[in-house]
N, C-alpha and C positions, 0 to 999 in steps of 0.2 A: 495626680492630685485631682480630686473631683471638683466640678464647677462651683458647687456651693462653698467649699472651703476657699477656693480662689477668690470668689466674690467677697467673702468675709475678710480675707487678708487684704484685699484691695481697699475695702471700706475702712478697715482699721488703719491702714497706711495713710489714707486721705485724712482721716480724723487726727491722726498723729501729726501730720504735716500742718494742718490748720492750727492746731494748738501750739506747736513749736513756733510757727511764723507770726503768731499774733503779736502785734506791736513791735516787731523787730525793726531796727534802723536799717538804712541802706547798707549794702555790703561795700566797705571802702576799697577792697581789692578789685572789685568789678566795676566800681564807680556807678552802680545802678541799683535801683530798688530790687528787692526779691520779687519773684513771680507772685501773682495774686493767689491768696489762699484758696484751696480747693481745685486748682487747675492741675492738669497733668504735669506741667512744668514744676509746680511747687512740690508735688509728691516726689518727682525725680530729684529735685534739689535736696530735699530732706534725706532721701535714701542715699544719695551720693555722699552727703555730709556724714551720715552715720557710718557708711562703709569706710570713709576716710579715717574717722575716729577709731573704728575697729582695727583697721590696718596699722595705724600709728601705735596703738596700744597692744597689738598682737592679740586681739580678742577674736572670738569666733572659732569656727571649726576649721581644721585643716583638711586637705583633700582626702586623706586617709579616713578621717572621722566621718566625712560626708558619705 
């Protein structure tokens, strides 16, 4: 994957994370507020959540499709 595409994907993920996290309440399971929008921790949290949803709903590509 070329560097320009990787930068574009990273920027899109950051923007996605910021939009999703806007005005969300604290996470009751963790007992703490979500990471600040725009931080690497927030992007990781959003991507981890999306991966969990995809796994729970059997979405996404399987190893053969990849």
